[in-house]
C-alpha positions, 0 to 999 in steps of 0.5 A: 656209729650213727645207726647204733645211736639211732637204735639206743635213742629208740630204746630209750623213747620206747622205755623211758625220759601229752595228747597230740596238740601239735601236727608233726612237721609243724612243731612251731604251730600254735598248740591248740588250747594254749596261748603264747606267753609274751614274757618268754624270758621271765617264764624261763627264769621262774622254771629254772629257779623252780627246778633247782628247788627239786631234790627228789621226785617219786611218782607213778607214770603211764607211757604211750608209745605211738607207732604209725605202723600199729593200729593202736598205741603201746601202753605201759605203767610204772614207777619213776624215782628221781634224785639230784643229781644224776639219779634216776629209776624207770621201773616198768610194771605192765605189760611187761617188766622192764628196769632202767637205772641211771646213777652218776656215770653208770646206767643199768638196763634189766629186761627181766631176764638179764642186766647190762651195765654201761659206763656213761662217762666213757660211752658217748652214746649213753652220756648223751641219753643220760644227759638228756633225760636228766635235763628233761626231768630237772627243767635244765633243758630249757637253759640248753644251746641245743634247743630253741624254746617257746612258752605257751600256757593254759589254766593248768599247764606251762607248755615248753616247745623244744626244737632241736638245733643240733645236727645230731638231735635233728636226726632222731627228733623234730620236738620235745614238749614239756608240760609243767604244772603251774601249781609247783612248776614240776614236770607233769608230761613229756612228749618226745616227737620223732620225724616219722611221725612216731612219738613217745608220750609219758604222763606223771601222776600220784607224784610227790616231790622232795620226800627222801628216797633211799639210795638203794633205790638207785643201784641194781641189785 
């Protein structure tokens, strides 16, 4: 079970929910270029409140997968759509075509050749993955008891450093960094850090919020 969970989380880290501002193994260190926010509770409430006003997100994204065994990072580009609640579409265009759709209790994965469908309600592994990605994108993860959170800021971003508390999550991740744009408190960057030094970094750009997205975007044809 643990081996299967490890493989599935690795897939989602590779194909999904920052520059290396912190050193692996020192996730509590002061992030370079950021200052600690003294009123931690106030900023958490502000981010949570703002996240609840975002019903739609439509954005391009760049993804960098860093693996210590490779000389260069794996670079990907694609398009991302989100509709509250529990509707997510990750579509990769470069360097290969890959599609992940999450719709309520259903999850589809298409690798360009075939499509596989999973029920996240009956499959605990996929439910954890689905809940994690939705929580990351909506900002709800800041309220999760599965993580401790510390907030930092610079002129452009509020940086939330999340440290896993649950034993299961700690086996796969040493930390998650979420960068919130100060202009609208939406998620601009996500970095998921693994214990072995590998990490996945996703940056959103050309982002549009609260412009309706057709339901067809969240169904596999």
